[in-house]
N, C-alpha and C positions, 0 to 999 in steps of 0.2 A: 504494498500500499505506499505510493508516494506520498510524502509529507509537503505540506504548503510551504512556500519560501519565506514566510514571516512566523511560522511555527516556533521557529527556535528563540525569536525574540519574545514572543509572547510566555513562552515557558520560561525564559528567564527573569521575566517579570515578576511571575507568580511564586518563582523561586526565591525572588528578593522579598517579595510581601509575607512569605512563610517563615524567612528569617527574621526579619525585622520585627514581625508580631510575636515571634518566640521570644525575643529578647525583651519587648515590652512586658509581658506576662510574666517573665522570669522572677523579678525581685519580688512581686506580689505574693508569687504563689509561694516560694521559698519562705518568706517571712511568715505566710498563715500556716503552712506546714509546720514550721517549726513552732509556732506557737501553739498548734493544735497537740503535737506530741508533748512538748513541755507541759502544757494544762492536762493532758491524760496521764501524764507521769506523776503531777502535783495530787491528782485524785488518788492516784494508785499509792504513793508513797505517804501520804499527808505530810507533804511540803506546801511551803508557799513561794520559792524563788524559782522554781523550774519552768514555770511557763516564760519567765523573762530571759533566763539560761537558752532556753528552746528557741525564743523569738531572736535573741542576738544570733545564737548558731546558725539559724535558718536563713536570717539575712547576710551573715557573711557567706554562707555557702552559696547564696545566689548571686552574691557580687563576683564570687571566683567563677562560677557558670559564665556569668555575664562575661566578666573580663575574657573569657576562653571563647566564648562566641563571637566576640567583636574582633579578637584577634585573627579566628580562623575567617571571619568575614573578610577582614583586609586583606588576608594570603590570598583568598580565592579570587579576588579580582584584579 
């Protein structure tokens, strides 16, 4: 099945949209997951500080993944 001449440009556009939307959702998702896991550990272990620690750890992990994604995005261009 032959491809249309402009299909490569269109595919590249959608790949970039997916990449940048991944970057946009990475920080809030990492923070929310860290807070939820910390909150669950708070309830399980009867502590009051684990939700804050989970939030910080999730945010740091999201920043690390954000930096990795930006570096790989700039290398592929």
